N, C-alpha and C positions, 0 to 999 in steps of 0.2 A: 632509378635512372631517369634523367630528364630527357624529354623528347622535345626538340625545338618545334615551335609553332611555325607552320608555313607562313611566308610573308603575306600580308594583306595586299591584294592587288586591286587597284582602281582601274576601271575600264571607262574610257572617255570616247564619245562619238558625237557626231553632229546629226541633228534631226532635220532632214531636208523638208519635211512637211511644215515644221515651224518657220523655216526660212521662207517657203512659198507663201504661207499665210501672212507673214509680215510684209512681203512684197506686194501682195494683192490688196491688203487692207492697211492703209497708212496709219490707222489708229491702233492696229494690233501691235503688241510688244511682247511676243512670246520669247522665252529663253531657249535658244536652239542647241546649246551645248548640254549634253547629258553625261553625268558622272554616276557610275554604278559601282558600289562597293558591297559585296555580299548581296543582301536582299534590299539594300537601301539605295534609292535613286534620288539625286538632286539635279536641278537644272540651273543654268546660269548663262551669262553673256561673256564672261571672262574667267578663265580657269588658270591657275598657276600650279605648275608641277615643280616641286622642290626636291629634285633628285633625278635619278636615271629614269628613262622611259623608252618604250619601243612602239613603233607603229606596226600594226599587224594586219595582214590580209590572209584569210584561209579560204581558198576556193572550195566551194561546196560545203563548208562548215561555218556558216554565219552564226553570230551570237543570237540569242533570242530576240525576236522582233525583226529578224532579217538583216541585222547590221553586218556588213561585209568588211568594213575597214574601221579600225579603232586604235586607240592608244592604250597601252598597258603601262601602268606606273606602280611599281612596288615601292612607292615613295610617298611623301606627304603631298596631298593634293588639296588645294583650297580654292573656293570661289573667291574672287577678288573682293566681292561684297562682304567677305568675312566669315562665311560659314565653312568650317573645316569639313572635308569629306573623308579623309584618312588621316 
């Protein structure tokens, strides 16, 4: 009997510390968008979600790292620079 695999979920959030660093230091060019899939994390400046997605907030249940608001995408997610995430 085949058991369907659960969909791979990409979680996308913004790193406010990277934005602050970029604002404080004009030569800084940190990537503030963080995409996590399973145990893999990539960063970028422009992310494209190719399919459905949801914005989530769970009071009192942040993601690891204290992330309170994020996008969940059970779809193809790519950095516009070309690196596929999912």
